[in-house]
C-alpha positions as CSV (number, residue, x, y, z in Angstrom):
1,M,33.0,-125.6,83.9
2,S,34.2,-126.4,88.3
3,I,32.2,-125.1,91.0
4,R,33.1,-122.1,92.3
5,D,34.7,-122.3,95.9
6,A,34.2,-120.1,99.2
7,E,36.1,-116.9,97.6
8,G,33.9,-117.0,94.4
9,M,37.2,-118.8,92.3
10,Y,37.3,-121.9,90.0
11,R,39.8,-123.8,90.1
12,A,40.8,-125.5,86.8
13,P,39.7,-129.1,86.8
14,R,42.1,-130.3,84.0
15,K,45.4,-129.2,82.6
16,I,44.8,-126.8,79.3
17,R,46.9,-126.3,76.2
18,Y,45.2,-124.2,73.5
19,E,47.7,-124.5,69.9
20,S,46.7,-121.1,68.4
21,P,46.0,-122.2,64.5
22,R,46.2,-118.0,64.2
23,Y,49.4,-117.7,65.7
24,P,51.3,-121.2,64.6
25,G,53.4,-122.4,67.3
26,K,52.4,-120.2,69.8
27,T,50.6,-122.5,73.1
28,I,49.3,-120.9,75.9
29,T,49.3,-123.8,79.4
30,V,46.2,-123.6,81.8
31,P,47.3,-125.9,84.5
32,E,45.4,-128.2,86.3
33,G,44.1,-126.2,89.8
34,Y,44.5,-122.9,88.0
35,E,42.4,-120.0,89.8
36,S,40.0,-118.0,88.3
37,D,37.0,-115.6,88.6
38,G,35.2,-116.7,85.4
39,A,34.6,-114.7,82.5
40,T,35.1,-111.3,84.0
41,G,32.6,-108.7,83.2
42,A,30.3,-111.3,81.2
43,F,28.0,-114.5,82.0
44,D,30.8,-116.9,82.9
45,I,29.6,-120.1,80.4
46,C,31.2,-123.8,80.3
47,S,34.4,-122.9,77.8
48,D,38.2,-123.0,77.7
49,S,38.0,-119.7,76.4
50,W,37.8,-117.3,79.4
51,W,40.7,-120.3,81.3
52,V,43.5,-119.2,78.5
53,H,42.4,-115.5,78.3
54,D,43.0,-115.3,82.1
55,V,46.6,-117.1,81.8
56,I,47.4,-114.5,79.4
57,C,46.1,-111.3,81.0
58,D,47.7,-113.1,84.1
59,R,51.4,-113.7,82.0
60,A,50.9,-111.5,79.1
61,T,53.1,-113.8,76.9
62,W,52.4,-117.1,75.4
63,D,54.2,-120.3,77.3
64,D,57.8,-120.3,75.0
65,G,58.1,-116.1,77.1
66,T,56.9,-114.0,74.2
67,P,54.8,-111.3,74.8
68,I,51.2,-111.5,73.9
69,N,50.1,-107.8,72.8
70,A,46.0,-106.6,73.6
71,W,45.1,-107.2,69.7
72,Q,46.0,-111.3,70.2
73,A,45.1,-111.6,73.9
74,A,41.2,-110.7,71.9
75,A,41.7,-112.8,69.0
76,V,42.8,-116.2,70.7
77,L,39.6,-115.4,73.0
78,S,37.6,-114.9,70.0
79,D,39.2,-118.1,68.6
80,I,38.4,-120.5,70.9
81,L,34.3,-119.2,71.4
82,A,34.7,-119.8,67.4
83,S,35.8,-123.4,67.7
84,E,33.3,-124.0,70.5
85,G,30.6,-122.8,67.8
86,R,29.8,-119.3,69.5
87,W,30.0,-116.6,66.5
88,A,27.9,-114.3,67.9
89,R,30.2,-114.0,71.3
90,A,33.4,-114.7,69.5
91,I,32.6,-111.7,67.9
92,Y,31.6,-108.9,70.8
93,W,33.5,-110.8,73.6
94,R,36.5,-109.9,71.0
95,W,35.9,-106.2,70.9
96,T,34.4,-106.1,74.3
97,T,37.9,-107.3,75.4
98,Y,40.2,-105.9,73.3
99,L,38.4,-102.7,74.1
100,I,38.0,-102.9,77.9
101,G,40.4,-106.0,79.4
102,C,44.0,-107.7,79.5
103,H,45.7,-104.8,81.1
104,K,49.2,-106.3,80.8
105,T,48.7,-106.7,77.8
106,R,48.4,-103.8,76.5
107,K,52.4,-102.8,77.6
108,N,53.2,-105.2,74.6
109,G,51.4,-103.3,72.1
110,G,48.6,-104.1,69.8
111,W,46.4,-101.5,67.8
112,L,44.9,-99.2,69.9
113,W,48.6,-98.4,72.6
114,P,51.8,-98.6,71.2
115,R,54.3,-100.9,73.1
116,R,55.8,-98.7,75.9
């Protein structure tokens, strides 16, 4: 994790390329220097999860341009946390993120929010 700047933003210290084991062939790339406010509404932890999730929420697409829905966005966050050994956070951040976070992805569909 990098240090917050004067505006309260983090900058990605390196390029992060996430390849989803759940969604084969799908990737999300966080460019070096990408700005983030951290784990929005939660305690900031040293994790790739919120970097990847912030890119998802900004774009609402995979790197190949296909849409990501709300459930997929929450699943990716959860999968990264689980891979880092953060099992409890993987569960409650998934549901919290799905229910109240990442509004752009809801336009792409999901369990509670049909595609519009």
